[in-house]
C-alpha positions in Angstrom: -25.5 44.2 36.7 -22.6 46.5 37.0 -21.3 47.4 40.5 -22.1 50.6 42.4 -18.4 51.6 42.2 -18.9 53.4 38.9 -22.0 55.0 40.3 -20.0 56.5 43.2 -17.3 57.7 40.9 -20.0 59.3 38.6 -21.6 61.1 41.6 -18.3 62.5 42.6 -17.9 63.9 39.0 -21.4 65.4 39.1 -20.7 66.9 42.5 -17.6 68.6 41.1 -19.6 69.9 38.2 -22.2 71.3 40.6 -19.5 73.1 42.7 -18.1 74.7 39.5 -21.4 75.8 38.1 -23.4 77.0 41.1 -26.3 74.9 39.9 -29.9 74.8 41.2 -33.5 73.5 41.1 -36.7 75.4 41.9 -40.4 74.7 42.0 -43.1 77.2 42.6 -41.0 78.9 45.3 -37.6 80.0 43.9 -34.7 80.6 46.3 -34.0 84.0 47.8 -31.0 86.0 46.5 -27.7 84.4 47.6 -29.5 81.3 49.1 -29.6 77.8 47.8 -29.7 74.1 48.4 -28.2 70.9 47.2 -29.9 67.5 47.1 -28.1 64.2 46.6 -30.5 61.3 45.9 -30.2 57.6 45.5 -32.9 55.6 43.7 -33.1 51.8 43.2 -36.0 50.9 41.0 -36.9 47.4 39.8 -39.8 45.8 37.9 -40.9 42.3 36.9 -44.0 43.4 35.1 -44.8 46.2 32.6 -47.7 48.0 31.2 -48.4 47.0 27.6 -49.7 49.4 24.9 -53.3 48.9 26.1 -52.3 49.7 29.7 -52.6 46.1 31.0 -49.9 44.5 33.1 -47.8 41.6 31.8 -44.6 39.8 32.8 -41.3 41.2 31.4 -38.9 38.8 29.7 -36.5 39.4 32.6 -36.4 41.6 35.7 -35.5 45.2 35.0 -33.4 47.3 37.4 -32.3 50.9 37.4 -30.0 52.5 39.9 -29.2 56.2 40.0 -27.2 58.7 42.1 -28.3 62.2 41.4 -27.3 65.7 42.2 -29.8 68.6 42.2 -28.7 72.1 43.1 -30.4 75.5 43.1 -29.2 79.0 43.8 -31.0 82.4 44.0 -29.5 84.9 41.5 -32.1 87.4 42.7 -35.2 87.1 44.8 -37.2 86.3 41.7 -34.7 84.4 39.5 -33.2 81.0 40.4 -30.5 79.1 38.5 -30.9 75.3 38.4 -28.6 72.3 37.7 -29.4 68.6 37.9 -27.9 65.4 36.7 -27.3 61.7 37.6 -25.2 58.7 37.1 -27.0 55.5 36.2 -26.6 51.8 36.2 -29.0 49.0 35.3 -30.1 46.0 33.2 -33.0 44.4 31.6 -33.5 41.5 29.2 -31.8 43.3 26.4 -29.1 45.6 27.8 -26.7 46.1 30.7 -25.7 49.7 31.0 -23.8 52.3 33.1 -23.2 56.0 32.4 -24.2 59.5 32.8 -27.9 60.4 32.6 -29.1 63.8 31.2 -27.5 67.0 32.5 -30.0 69.9 32.8 -29.5 73.6 33.5 -32.3 76.2 33.6 -33.8 79.3 35.1 -36.9 79.7 37.2 -38.6 83.1 37.4 -41.2 84.0 40.1 -44.0 85.5 38.0 -46.3 86.3 40.9 -46.0 85.9 44.6 -47.8 86.6 47.9 -47.2 85.5 51.4 -49.0 82.2 50.7 -49.0 81.7 47.0 -46.3 81.6 44.3 -46.5 81.2 40.5 -43.3 80.6 38.6 -42.1 79.8 35.1 -39.1 77.6 34.2 -37.1 77.1 31.0 -34.3 74.5 30.9 -32.1 72.6 28.5 -30.9 69.0 29.0 -28.0 67.2 27.3 -28.6 63.5 26.9 -26.2 61.0 28.3 -25.3 57.3 28.0 -28.0 56.3 30.6 -31.8 56.4 30.2 -32.7 59.9 29.1 -36.4 58.9 29.5 -37.7 56.1 31.6 -39.5 54.4 28.7 -36.5 54.6 26.3 -33.4 52.5 25.8 -30.1 53.7 27.3 -28.4 56.3 25.2 -31.5 57.2 23.1 -32.3 60.9 23.1 -30.1 64.0 22.6 -30.8 67.6 23.6 -34.2 68.5 25.2 -35.9 71.8 26.0 -38.5 72.1 28.8 -41.0 74.8 29.6 -42.7 74.4 33.0 -45.3 76.4 34.9 -45.7 75.9 38.7 -48.2 77.1 41.2 -47.9 76.6 45.0 -50.0 77.5 48.0 -49.0 77.2 51.7 -51.4 77.0 54.6 -51.0 77.7 58.3 -51.2 75.4 61.3 -54.3 73.2 61.8 -56.3 72.9 64.9 -56.2 70.0 67.3 -53.5 68.0 69.1 -52.4 66.0 66.1 -52.9 68.7 63.5 -49.9 69.7 61.3 -47.9 72.9 61.9 -48.1 73.8 58.2 -49.1 72.4 54.8 -48.3 73.2 51.2 -49.5 72.0 47.8 -47.9 72.4 44.5 -48.9 71.7 40.9 -46.5 71.7 37.9 -47.3 71.3 34.2 -44.6 71.0 31.6 -43.9 70.6 27.9 -40.7 68.8 26.9 -39.4 69.2 23.4 -37.2 66.3 22.7 -34.5 65.5 20.1 -34.3 61.8 19.2 -37.4 61.0 21.2 -41.1 62.0 21.1 -42.2 65.3 22.7 -43.9 65.0 26.1 -46.5 66.6 28.4 -45.9 66.2 32.1 -48.0 67.0 35.3 -46.5 66.7 38.8 -48.2 67.3 42.1 -46.9 67.5 45.6 -48.5 67.8 49.1 -46.2 68.5 52.0 -47.2 68.4 55.7 -45.0 69.8 58.4 -45.0 68.5 62.0 -43.1 71.0 64.0 -39.8 72.3 62.8 -38.1 69.0 62.2 -40.4 66.6 60.4 -42.2 66.7 57.0 -44.3 64.1 55.1 -44.3 64.4 51.3 -46.9 62.8 49.0 -46.1 63.2 45.3 -47.5 62.1 41.9 -45.6 62.2 38.6 -47.6 61.8 35.4 -46.9 62.3 31.7 -47.5 61.2 28.2 -45.6 61.3 24.9 -47.2 62.6 21.7 -48.9 60.4 19.1 -50.3 57.9 21.6 -46.9 56.6 22.9 -45.7 55.9 26.4 -47.8 57.1 29.4 -47.0 57.0 33.1 -48.2 57.7 36.6 -46.0 57.1 39.6 -46.7 57.8 43.2 -44.2 58.6 45.9 -44.4 58.9 49.7 -41.5 60.0 51.9 -40.5 61.4 55.3 -38.0 64.2 55.7 -36.1 64.9 58.9 -34.5 68.3 59.4 -31.2 68.5 61.3 -30.0 72.1 61.3 -29.0 73.0 57.7 -29.2 69.4 56.7 -32.2 67.1 55.9 -32.6 63.4 55.4 -35.3 62.0 53.2 -36.5 58.4 52.9 -39.4 57.0 50.9 -40.8 54.7 48.2 -41.8 55.4 44.6 -44.1 53.1 42.6 -45.5 53.1 39.1 -49.2 52.5 39.4 -50.5 53.0 35.8 -49.2 53.6 32.3 -48.6 52.4 28.8 -45.3 51.0 27.4 -43.4 51.4 30.7 -42.2 49.0 33.4 -44.1 48.7 36.7 -41.0 50.0 38.5 -40.9 50.6 42.2 -38.2 51.0 44.9 -36.7 53.1 47.7 -35.7 56.7 47.4 -33.1 58.2 49.8 -31.8 61.7 49.7 -29.5 64.1 51.7 -30.4 67.8 51.5 -28.0 70.7 52.4 -29.2 74.3 52.6 -26.7 77.1 52.2 
């Protein structure tokens, strides 16, 4: 497999693009006007088995590995409108290909459609330009061109629990999306997140990522658990993601490490 040197160079290029574009990402809670955050994430996924068209597991011809260094930035244009940028640099190999290159670059806007002190509903529209890497986890590198995504998100936060070991706060978020692809089959996605705060410095995240292509194609469900440590305006995240079910996808799993910066 190719070395991580190219990945580091690619991340530097993505970082420069973020600085130039004032990019962003938002879920159910968009950023306040003039506020934002940047997240730089490293993922190392590998698989020795895959889910066949019936959903059963079988051995792959050779181990598959996928490394990525990603940048995700969001910035509040107004209190209700957030601009988003995300992209990554990828490297990997399987039985048929050894690749390295830019993944999809995506820009979009999130609008807070309805909001209270505890609940937020938002709508997102974005466009992604395909790269030389995997533009979809089930596709070969370089396959796929420009994509449009429409996403609806709803989030709800809760106050502190009771008891000595109760969390200081909790939130849940559900996102549903429709992705209109060029060069690949259109998709439906559903993502869910539960976050539990312990004091001001610690948070535990449990996340699920699910989706399916049209016409009975690929299907996936991955689970991720991670811990986030806040240090002033910075946060460090470490966790593990694992594919647990699917169809025509690898049983990929591996560590996820991220550095967050709020500004």
